[in-house]
N, C-alpha and C positions, 0 to 999 in steps of 0.2 A: 546505394542499397540495391540489391537484386529485386526484381519483380518476383512475387510469390509463385508465379507460374514458371516451371522449368523451361529453360531455353534448349531447343533441339540443336545440338552441334553435330554436324556430319563431317567426318574426316575420310577423305578418299585417298587410300594408299597407306601401306604398312611398312614402308621402308624406314630409314633412320629418322627422318623428320617426323613421320606419322607416329611411330612408336614413342619417340621422345615427347611429343605433344601429349599423347595418352598418359604418359608418366606424370606430366605436369598438371593435368586437369581432371583426371578420372575420379579423384576423391572429392571433387566439388559437388555437393548435394543439390546445387541449383542448376546443374546441367544434366541433360539427357544426352549422353555421348554414344554415337554410332560410328563404328569403324568399318569401312568397306574396302575389301581387297580382292583382286582378281583370282587369287589362289589362297590356300589354307596356311601358307607359311611365310614367316619373315626370313629373308635370306641375308646372312651376315657377309656382305659382299667383299669386305676388306680381307677376308680369309679364303676367298675362292681359289687362289693359287695353291693353297695347301691341300684343298680338297681335290681339285682336278688332277693333281699330280699323285694322288693316292696317299697323302701323308696325314690326313685326318678323315673322319667319317662324316656322313651327311648330318647326323644328329649334333655334330660340333658346329655346324654353320646354318642350320635351319631350325625354326622353332614354331610350334603349333599355335596359330593365332586364336583359334576357338577356345583352347584351354586358357591362354593368356587373358583374353577378354572376359572369360567367365570369372577368373580370379580378380580381375579389375572391376567386376560388376558393371561392365558396359556392354552394349550390343555389338555383335559382329555379324556381318553379311559377306559371304563369299559370292562375288558377282562381278561382272564386267559393267563398267559405266558406258552406256551408249550415247548419252547426251546429258547436258546440263542446261536447264531453262532458268536463266538468272532472273528473269522478270517475275516468273511464278514461284521461284525458289523451290524448284524440283530437280531431283537427280533421277534420271531415267536409267533403269538397270536392264540387263539382258534377260532377266527372269520374269519380265512383264510387270515388275513392281516399280512404283514411283515413290520416291522418298522426299518428304517435305523437310525443309530446314529453316531455322532462324539464322544460323551462321554456318557457313560452309568453309572447310579448309581443304585445299587441293594439295596433295603431297604424293603425286603418282610417280615421282622419280623419272628415270630415263630408261631407254632401251638401246641396244647396240645399233650402230649406224652402218648400213651397207650401201655405199654409193653406187648407183647404176652406171657411173662412168667407167667402172671396172667391168669389162665384158665377162659375162657368165657368173658374176659374183653370187647371184641369187641361188645358183645350184650348189654352192659351197658354203653358204652362210650358216652360222650356228651362234645364236644369241645365248651366251653362257650366263646371262642374267636370269634366264628361265631355268628353274630347277630341273625339269625333265631333260632339257638339252644339256645342261651341265653334267648330269649323270651319264648321259650318252657319251659325251666327250671324255670324261674320266675313264669310262670303260674302253673307249677306243684307244686311248693312250696306253693303258695297262695291257690291253690285248696285243697292241703293236709290239710292245717291249717283249711280251711272252712268245710272240710268233717266231717261227724259224726263218722268216724272210731275212735276207742279207741286205746290207746297205739301206737301212731304214732312213727315212727323211721326214722331219717335222718342220713346218714353216709357221712362223708367227708374224703376221702382218700388222705392224703397229708397234712402235718402240716407246710408247708412253708408259705410265706406271703399271697398268695391267699387263701389257705385253712383256715388259722387262721382268716383272715378278714371276709370271708364268713360265717364260723361257728359262729363267734361272732355276726354278724348281724342277722343271722337266730335266734340265741338264744335270742337276744334282742327283736325281733319282737314277739317271742313266749311268753316272759315274759310280754310284753306290752298287750298281749291279755289275760293275767291272766291264761295262761296255765302252768301247772306244768311239771316237768320232767317225771312224770307218764303219763301225757297226750301226750307229745311229747319229745322224748329223742334224743339229738344230740350226735353222736359219732365222734371223731376226731382221725384218725389213722395216725401215723407217724413211719416209719421204723427206724429212728434215735432215740437216747435216749431221745430227748426232742423236743418241738415245735421250729419253726424257726431255723433249723439246720444251723450251720456256722455263725449265727449272734451273736452279743454281748450279754453277759449274762444279762445285764440290760434289753434289749428288751425281751429276753427269759423269764425272771422272771415276767415281767409285763404282758406278754401275757398269761403265765400260770395262774397267779392270776385272770386275767379277765375271762379265760375259767372256772375256778373253781367257780367263783362268779356267773356265768350264768349256772351252772350245766351241763357243757359240759363234757361228759365222754371221757377221754383221754386214748389212747392205744399207748404206745411208745416202741421202740425196737422190733417191730414185723412187719411183712409184710404180704400182702395179697397173699394167695396161689391160691384161687379160689373164683369165684362169681357164685352162683347157686340158682335159685328159691328164689330170694330176701333175700339171706343170704350170708354174707361175711365170708369166712373161713380164719382165721389167722394162721401164722406159729407157734404161741404159743398155738394152739388148741382152742382159743376163737372163738366163733361164734356170729356174729352180724347181727341181722335181720334189714331190711330196707324197707321203702316204697319209698325212694328217695335216690340216691347215686350220688356223684360227685367225679370223679377222677381228682385230681389236683397235679400230682406227677412229673411234669417236662414238658419241652418243647423240641421241635426239629424244624428244618426248612424243608420246602418243597424243593425237588430237582428241580432246575430250568433249568439245562442244561445237555445235553448229551455230551458236548464238554469235552474231556479228558484233555484239557490244563488248565481247571479250577480245582484247587485242593480243595477238601472238606474234612471235618472230618466225624466222625461216625454220627454226628447229622445233617449232610448236611449243616453245616456252611462253608462259603468260607474262605480259608486261605488268609490273606492279609499281605501287607508289612507295614512298620512303618508309611506310609502316608495314610493308609486305601485304597490302591489300590489292586485290585485282583492280586495275585502273577503272575508275568510275563505278566501283561496286564496293560500298562500305561494309557489306555483310559477308564478303568473301575474302579469305586470306589464301595466299599461295606461298609455299615454302619448299626448300630443297632444290633438286635438279630441275624441276619443272618451272621454277621462277627465274626470270632474267633479272639479275641484280648486278650492280656496279660497286666497286670499291672507292676509296678516297681519291685515288688517282684517275677515276673515270673509266678504268678498264673493267671489263666484265669479270666477275668473280667466278673462278673455276668451280664446277660442281664437285663437292667432296662430302664424305660422311660427316666430317667435322663441321663444315658450313651448314649442312642440313640440320644438325643438332642445335647449332647456334640460332638458326631460323626458328626452330621450335620454341626456344626460350622467348624470343621476341613475340611470336604469335600467341603464345600462352598468356603473356602479360597484356598484349593488345586486345585479345579476345575478351578478357575479363574487364579491361578498362572500357571497351566499347559498350559492354552490357551495363556497366555502372555509370557510364557517362563521364568518365575521367579522361584526361589527356593521354594520348597514345605516345609510345616511345619509338624513336626512329631506328631503323635497321642500320647498324654499323658493324655487322658481322664481317670479320676478316679472318683469313686463314692464319692460325698462330704457329703453324709448322707443318712439316710433311715428313713422313717416314716411308722408307722403301726397303722391303725385304730383299736381300741378296742371296738367299738360300743358306743352308747349313748354319743356322743360328747367327747369321751375320746380317745386320741391318744398318742402314745409314739414314741420317735425318738431320733436319734443322728445326729446332724448337725455340721459339722466341729469339731467333737470331743466333742461337748457339748450335754449333756443329757437333753432332754425336755420331759414333759409329761402333761397330763390333757388338759384343754381347750386351753392353749397357743399353745401346739403342734397341737391340732385339728384345731385351727385358721390358723396356718402356712400351714398345709396340704391343707386346703380349699383354701387358698390364691394362692398356687401353681396351684391347679386345676382350679380355676377361671381364672388365668392368661393365662393358656393354652387355655381354651375355648373362650377367648376373640378374638382370631384370626378368629373365625367363626362367628363374628357378621356381617353377611351379610345383 
Protein backbone atom coordinates (compact mmCIF):
# COMPACT_ATOMS: atom_id res chain seq x y z
CA UNK A 1 0.00 0.00 0.00
CA UNK A 2 1.12 3.56 -0.70
CA UNK A 3 1.78 5.96 2.14
CA UNK A 4 -1.01 8.56 2.31
CA UNK A 5 1.61 11.29 1.76
CA UNK A 6 2.44 11.81 -1.89
CA UNK A 7 5.95 10.87 -2.96
CA UNK A 8 7.92 13.53 -4.80
CA UNK A 9 9.30 12.04 -8.01
CA UNK A 10 11.70 14.26 -9.91
CA UNK A 11 12.60 13.34 -13.50
CA UNK A 12 15.60 15.08 -15.07
CA UNK A 13 15.46 15.02 -18.86
CA UNK A 14 12.62 14.98 -21.39
CA UNK A 15 14.07 12.75 -24.07
CA UNK A 16 12.63 9.40 -25.09
CA UNK A 17 13.06 7.74 -21.70
CA UNK A 18 11.91 10.74 -19.65
CA UNK A 19 8.75 11.29 -21.69
CA UNK A 20 7.99 7.56 -21.77
CA UNK A 21 8.21 7.44 -17.98
CA UNK A 22 5.85 10.41 -17.64
CA UNK A 23 3.37 8.51 -19.82
CA UNK A 24 3.58 5.57 -17.41
CA UNK A 25 3.29 7.33 -14.05
CA UNK A 26 1.61 10.71 -14.53
CA UNK A 27 -1.86 9.34 -13.74
CA UNK A 28 -0.79 7.94 -10.36
CA UNK A 29 -2.47 10.11 -7.74
CA UNK A 30 0.00 9.04 -5.08
CA UNK A 31 2.89 10.71 -6.89
CA UNK A 32 3.84 14.36 -7.23
CA UNK A 33 5.78 14.32 -10.50
CA UNK A 34 8.13 17.09 -11.62
CA UNK A 35 9.87 17.06 -15.00
CA UNK A 36 13.03 19.16 -15.42
CA UNK A 37 14.48 19.89 -18.85
CA UNK A 38 17.13 22.34 -20.00
CA UNK A 39 14.88 23.70 -22.74
CA UNK A 40 11.20 23.95 -23.57
CA UNK A 41 11.05 21.21 -26.18
CA UNK A 42 11.18 17.47 -26.64
CA UNK A 43 13.20 16.74 -29.78
CA UNK A 44 12.21 13.71 -31.87
CA UNK A 45 15.79 12.83 -32.73
CA UNK A 46 15.10 9.84 -34.97
CA UNK A 47 13.72 12.24 -37.60
CA UNK A 48 16.51 14.83 -37.43
CA UNK A 49 17.77 13.81 -40.87
CA UNK A 50 14.41 14.72 -42.38
CA UNK A 51 14.42 18.16 -40.78
CA UNK A 52 18.03 19.17 -41.39
CA UNK A 53 17.65 18.34 -45.10
CA UNK A 54 14.54 20.54 -45.37
CA UNK A 55 12.05 17.69 -45.83
CA UNK A 56 9.92 18.39 -42.77
CA UNK A 57 9.31 21.34 -40.46
CA UNK A 58 10.38 22.02 -36.89
CA UNK A 59 6.89 21.41 -35.53
CA UNK A 60 7.15 17.87 -36.95
CA UNK A 61 10.08 17.00 -34.66
CA UNK A 62 9.83 19.30 -31.62
CA UNK A 63 7.06 19.46 -29.02
CA UNK A 64 6.29 21.99 -26.28
CA UNK A 65 6.92 20.45 -22.86
CA UNK A 66 5.08 23.11 -20.88
CA UNK A 67 1.83 22.38 -22.71
CA UNK A 68 2.46 18.63 -22.55
CA UNK A 69 3.05 18.67 -18.77
CA UNK A 70 0.05 20.93 -18.20
CA UNK A 71 -2.15 18.38 -19.93
CA UNK A 72 -0.55 15.57 -17.92
CA UNK A 73 -1.16 17.56 -14.71
CA UNK A 74 2.48 17.34 -13.64
CA UNK A 75 5.01 20.07 -12.84
CA UNK A 76 7.47 21.31 -15.44
CA UNK A 77 10.64 23.31 -14.81
CA UNK A 78 12.82 24.66 -17.60
CA UNK A 79 16.28 24.81 -16.04
CA UNK A 80 19.81 23.44 -16.08
CA UNK A 81 20.84 21.03 -13.35
CA UNK A 82 24.04 22.32 -11.77
CA UNK A 83 24.47 19.56 -9.21
CA UNK A 84 22.75 16.69 -7.45
CA UNK A 85 23.27 16.14 -3.73
CA UNK A 86 22.32 12.52 -3.20
CA UNK A 87 22.81 12.57 0.56
CA UNK A 88 20.37 15.44 1.12
CA UNK A 89 18.15 14.40 -1.80
CA UNK A 90 18.37 17.77 -3.52
CA UNK A 91 18.63 18.81 -7.16
CA UNK A 92 20.45 22.14 -7.54
CA UNK A 93 19.19 24.22 -10.48
CA UNK A 94 20.75 27.18 -12.29
CA UNK A 95 17.86 29.47 -11.31
CA UNK A 96 18.97 29.39 -7.65
CA UNK A 97 16.27 26.87 -6.79
CA UNK A 98 16.76 23.62 -4.91
CA UNK A 99 14.35 20.78 -5.49
CA UNK A 100 13.81 18.05 -2.90
CA UNK A 101 12.88 14.55 -3.98
CA UNK A 102 11.83 11.23 -2.52
CA UNK A 103 12.77 9.45 -5.73
CA UNK A 104 14.96 10.80 -8.50
CA UNK A 105 15.08 9.61 -12.12
CA UNK A 106 18.01 10.72 -14.26
CA UNK A 107 17.22 10.63 -17.99
CA UNK A 108 19.37 13.39 -19.45
CA UNK A 109 20.37 11.53 -22.61
CA UNK A 110 23.56 12.39 -24.44
CA UNK A 111 25.27 15.12 -26.42
CA UNK A 112 27.46 14.95 -29.50
CA UNK A 113 31.11 14.12 -28.85
CA UNK A 114 33.89 16.25 -30.32
CA UNK A 115 37.29 14.71 -29.50
CA UNK A 116 40.15 17.14 -29.00
CA UNK A 117 42.47 14.70 -30.77
CA UNK A 118 41.16 16.30 -33.97
CA UNK A 119 43.03 19.56 -34.26
CA UNK A 120 40.77 22.64 -34.42
CA UNK A 121 37.57 20.59 -34.11
CA UNK A 122 36.13 23.00 -31.54
CA UNK A 123 36.01 25.73 -34.21
CA UNK A 124 33.81 23.60 -36.47
CA UNK A 125 31.67 21.63 -34.01
CA UNK A 126 27.88 21.79 -34.20
CA UNK A 127 25.78 19.66 -31.84
CA UNK A 128 22.62 19.04 -33.84
CA UNK A 129 21.00 17.51 -30.76
CA UNK A 130 20.45 21.14 -29.71
CA UNK A 131 17.44 22.70 -31.47
CA UNK A 132 18.99 26.12 -32.13
CA UNK A 133 22.11 24.57 -33.66
CA UNK A 134 20.00 22.12 -35.66
CA UNK A 135 18.05 25.05 -37.12
CA UNK A 136 21.29 26.83 -38.01
CA UNK A 137 22.66 23.79 -39.84
CA UNK A 138 19.42 23.30 -41.78
CA UNK A 139 19.59 26.94 -42.90
CA UNK A 140 23.25 26.53 -43.79
CA UNK A 141 22.51 23.49 -45.98
CA UNK A 142 19.59 25.09 -47.82
CA UNK A 143 21.43 28.40 -48.26
CA UNK A 144 24.41 26.55 -49.69
CA UNK A 145 22.24 24.77 -52.26
CA UNK A 146 20.62 28.08 -53.22
CA UNK A 147 23.93 29.90 -53.53
CA UNK A 148 25.58 30.60 -56.87
CA UNK A 149 28.85 29.09 -55.67
CA UNK A 150 30.22 26.42 -57.98
CA UNK A 151 31.67 23.12 -56.81
CA UNK A 152 29.97 23.03 -53.42
CA UNK A 153 31.27 20.48 -50.91
CA UNK A 154 29.61 18.97 -47.84
CA UNK A 155 31.51 16.67 -45.48
CA UNK A 156 29.91 14.29 -42.99
CA UNK A 157 32.42 12.90 -40.49
CA UNK A 158 31.05 9.70 -39.00
CA UNK A 159 29.46 6.87 -40.94
CA UNK A 160 27.22 5.55 -38.19
CA UNK A 161 23.42 5.67 -38.25
CA UNK A 162 23.08 9.48 -38.03
CA UNK A 163 25.89 10.14 -40.49
CA UNK A 164 24.54 7.74 -43.10
CA UNK A 165 20.94 8.96 -42.82
CA UNK A 166 21.87 12.65 -43.04
CA UNK A 167 24.34 12.13 -45.90
CA UNK A 168 21.71 10.23 -47.91
CA UNK A 169 18.97 12.79 -47.26
CA UNK A 170 21.32 15.60 -48.32
CA UNK A 171 22.25 13.67 -51.47
CA UNK A 172 18.59 12.99 -52.26
CA UNK A 173 17.70 16.69 -52.03
CA UNK A 174 20.67 17.55 -54.24
CA UNK A 175 19.53 15.07 -56.87
CA UNK A 176 15.94 16.34 -56.76
CA UNK A 177 17.27 19.81 -57.52
CA UNK A 178 18.96 18.40 -60.62
CA UNK A 179 22.41 19.13 -59.23
CA UNK A 180 25.29 16.82 -60.16
CA UNK A 181 28.18 15.66 -57.99
CA UNK A 182 30.25 18.29 -59.81
CA UNK A 183 27.79 20.93 -58.56
CA UNK A 184 27.70 19.62 -54.99
CA UNK A 185 29.78 16.72 -53.68
CA UNK A 186 28.99 14.95 -50.42
CA UNK A 187 31.83 13.14 -48.67
CA UNK A 188 31.22 10.59 -45.91
CA UNK A 189 34.19 9.77 -43.68
CA UNK A 190 34.29 6.75 -41.36
CA UNK A 191 37.37 5.56 -39.47
CA UNK A 192 36.19 1.94 -39.47
CA UNK A 193 36.44 -0.22 -42.63
CA UNK A 194 32.83 0.41 -43.67
CA UNK A 195 29.69 2.41 -42.95
CA UNK A 196 27.42 1.46 -40.04
CA UNK A 197 30.22 -0.15 -37.99
CA UNK A 198 29.18 -3.07 -35.77
CA UNK A 199 25.86 -3.45 -37.60
CA UNK A 200 24.67 -6.47 -39.58
CA UNK A 201 26.26 -6.94 -43.02
CA UNK A 202 22.80 -6.77 -44.62
CA UNK A 203 22.35 -3.21 -43.36
CA UNK A 204 25.92 -2.27 -44.25
CA UNK A 205 25.59 -3.53 -47.83
CA UNK A 206 22.27 -1.77 -48.39
CA UNK A 207 23.61 1.51 -46.99
CA UNK A 208 26.75 1.27 -49.11
CA UNK A 209 24.70 0.70 -52.27
CA UNK A 210 22.44 3.65 -51.45
CA UNK A 211 25.47 5.93 -50.93
CA UNK A 212 27.00 4.88 -54.23
CA UNK A 213 23.71 5.32 -56.08
CA UNK A 214 23.51 8.93 -54.86
CA UNK A 215 27.17 9.65 -55.69
CA UNK A 216 28.33 10.04 -52.10
CA UNK A 217 32.11 9.81 -51.94
CA UNK A 218 33.07 7.41 -49.16
CA UNK A 219 36.32 7.39 -47.18
CA UNK A 220 36.79 4.37 -44.91
CA UNK A 221 39.54 3.14 -42.62
CA UNK A 222 40.87 6.65 -42.16
CA UNK A 223 40.36 9.30 -39.51
CA UNK A 224 40.47 13.07 -39.33
CA UNK A 225 43.76 14.53 -38.09
CA UNK A 226 42.97 18.20 -38.51
CA UNK A 227 40.39 20.67 -39.77
CA UNK A 228 41.79 23.92 -41.08
CA UNK A 229 40.54 26.69 -43.37
CA UNK A 230 37.63 24.59 -44.68
CA UNK A 231 39.78 21.56 -45.45
CA UNK A 232 39.71 18.19 -43.67
CA UNK A 233 43.09 16.47 -43.43
CA UNK A 234 42.83 12.68 -43.18
CA UNK A 235 45.32 10.20 -41.74
CA UNK A 236 45.77 8.62 -45.20
CA UNK A 237 46.92 11.99 -46.59
CA UNK A 238 43.65 12.74 -48.39
CA UNK A 239 42.45 16.33 -48.17
CA UNK A 240 38.72 17.08 -48.39
CA UNK A 241 37.49 20.64 -48.98
CA UNK A 242 34.13 21.64 -47.52
CA UNK A 243 31.65 24.48 -47.35
CA UNK A 244 29.71 22.69 -44.63
CA UNK A 245 30.85 19.98 -42.21
CA UNK A 246 29.03 17.90 -39.60
CA UNK A 247 30.86 15.79 -37.03
CA UNK A 248 28.67 12.82 -36.05
CA UNK A 249 31.27 10.59 -34.44
CA UNK A 250 29.74 9.56 -31.16
CA UNK A 251 28.06 10.76 -28.00
CA UNK A 252 28.83 11.38 -24.36
CA UNK A 253 26.78 12.52 -21.39
CA UNK A 254 26.98 15.74 -19.41
CA UNK A 255 28.38 15.56 -15.89
CA UNK A 256 25.46 16.21 -13.56
CA UNK A 257 26.86 15.76 -10.09
CA UNK A 258 30.02 16.45 -8.12
CA UNK A 259 28.96 13.88 -5.55
CA UNK A 260 31.69 11.22 -5.49
CA UNK A 261 29.23 8.56 -4.32
CA UNK A 262 27.82 8.50 -7.86
CA UNK A 263 30.02 6.31 -10.04
CA UNK A 264 30.44 7.32 -13.69
CA UNK A 265 32.44 6.02 -16.65
CA UNK A 266 34.68 7.91 -19.07
CA UNK A 267 31.59 9.05 -21.04
CA UNK A 268 29.94 10.43 -17.88
CA UNK A 269 27.36 7.63 -17.94
CA UNK A 270 26.17 6.53 -14.50
CA UNK A 271 26.90 2.98 -13.36
CA UNK A 272 23.67 1.24 -12.42
CA UNK A 273 22.61 -2.03 -10.84
CA UNK A 274 20.44 -4.69 -12.46
CA UNK A 275 17.29 -2.75 -11.54
CA UNK A 276 18.50 0.48 -13.20
CA UNK A 277 19.20 2.10 -9.84
CA UNK A 278 22.28 4.24 -9.43
CA UNK A 279 24.86 2.06 -7.69
CA UNK A 280 24.53 2.35 -3.91
CA UNK A 281 21.52 4.66 -4.19
CA UNK A 282 18.18 2.87 -3.86
CA UNK A 283 16.13 6.03 -4.38
CA UNK A 284 17.75 7.07 -7.67
CA UNK A 285 17.03 5.49 -11.05
CA UNK A 286 18.97 6.10 -14.27
CA UNK A 287 17.75 5.31 -17.77
CA UNK A 288 18.41 5.92 -21.44
CA UNK A 289 21.71 7.11 -22.90
CA UNK A 290 23.04 8.33 -19.55
CA UNK A 291 22.95 4.81 -18.03
CA UNK A 292 25.74 2.32 -18.68
CA UNK A 293 24.02 -1.03 -19.23
CA UNK A 294 25.11 -4.40 -20.55
CA UNK A 295 23.26 -7.10 -22.50
CA UNK A 296 23.12 -10.87 -22.01
CA UNK A 297 26.48 -11.33 -23.71
CA UNK A 298 28.17 -8.84 -21.41
CA UNK A 299 28.60 -6.25 -24.15
CA UNK A 300 27.49 -2.67 -23.59
CA UNK A 301 24.01 -1.92 -24.91
CA UNK A 302 24.14 0.81 -27.56
CA UNK A 303 22.08 3.89 -26.64
CA UNK A 304 19.00 4.11 -28.86
CA UNK A 305 15.50 5.56 -28.58
CA UNK A 306 14.17 2.01 -28.46
CA UNK A 307 16.33 1.05 -25.48
CA UNK A 308 15.48 4.33 -23.74
CA UNK A 309 11.77 3.52 -23.93
CA UNK A 310 12.35 -0.02 -22.65
CA UNK A 311 14.28 1.44 -19.72
CA UNK A 312 11.29 3.66 -18.93
CA UNK A 313 9.06 0.58 -18.67
CA UNK A 314 11.45 -1.01 -16.17
CA UNK A 315 11.89 2.15 -14.10
CA UNK A 316 8.13 2.81 -13.98
CA UNK A 317 7.53 -0.63 -12.48
CA UNK A 318 10.51 -0.52 -10.13
CA UNK A 319 9.66 2.96 -8.91
CA UNK A 320 6.20 1.85 -7.84
CA UNK A 321 7.53 -1.45 -6.48
CA UNK A 322 10.09 0.45 -4.39
CA UNK A 323 7.40 2.65 -2.87
CA UNK A 324 5.13 -0.32 -2.16
CA UNK A 325 7.96 -2.47 -0.81
CA UNK A 326 7.58 -5.09 -3.53
CA UNK A 327 10.29 -7.00 -5.35
CA UNK A 328 11.99 -5.17 -8.20
CA UNK A 329 12.30 -6.51 -11.73
CA UNK A 330 15.65 -6.84 -13.47
CA UNK A 331 16.57 -4.85 -16.53
CA UNK A 332 16.73 -7.20 -19.50
CA UNK A 333 16.24 -4.55 -22.17
CA UNK A 334 17.60 -5.64 -25.53
CA UNK A 335 17.40 -3.99 -28.92
CA UNK A 336 14.68 -5.78 -30.88
CA UNK A 337 15.74 -4.34 -34.19
CA UNK A 338 17.15 -1.41 -36.08
CA UNK A 339 15.85 0.65 -38.98
CA UNK A 340 17.93 2.84 -41.28
CA UNK A 341 16.45 5.44 -43.63
CA UNK A 342 18.17 5.37 -47.03
CA UNK A 343 16.26 8.39 -48.45
CA UNK A 344 13.48 8.49 -51.07
CA UNK A 345 11.04 6.35 -49.04
CA UNK A 346 13.61 3.58 -48.96
CA UNK A 347 14.37 2.07 -45.57
CA UNK A 348 16.21 -1.05 -44.50
CA UNK A 349 16.03 -2.87 -41.20
CA UNK A 350 16.19 -6.01 -39.12
CA UNK A 351 13.27 -6.60 -36.77
CA UNK A 352 13.35 -9.63 -34.45
CA UNK A 353 15.90 -11.18 -36.80
CA UNK A 354 13.78 -10.61 -39.93
CA UNK A 355 15.33 -8.52 -42.71
CA UNK A 356 13.09 -5.89 -44.29
CA UNK A 357 13.74 -3.25 -46.92
CA UNK A 358 12.08 -0.85 -49.32
CA UNK A 359 8.68 0.73 -48.82
CA UNK A 360 7.51 -1.85 -46.25
CA UNK A 361 10.45 -0.98 -44.00
CA UNK A 362 9.86 2.72 -44.66
CA UNK A 363 6.21 2.36 -43.64
CA UNK A 364 7.16 0.53 -40.42
CA UNK A 365 9.66 3.22 -39.43
CA UNK A 366 7.14 5.99 -40.11
CA UNK A 367 4.52 4.09 -38.09
CA UNK A 368 6.86 3.90 -35.08
CA UNK A 369 7.66 7.60 -35.46
CA UNK A 370 4.00 8.59 -35.76
CA UNK A 371 3.11 6.46 -32.76
CA UNK A 372 5.65 8.32 -30.62
CA UNK A 373 4.45 11.74 -31.77
CA UNK A 374 0.83 10.87 -30.94
CA UNK A 375 1.51 11.43 -27.25
CA UNK A 376 1.94 15.14 -28.00
CA UNK A 377 -1.51 15.59 -29.54
CA UNK A 378 -2.36 18.38 -27.12
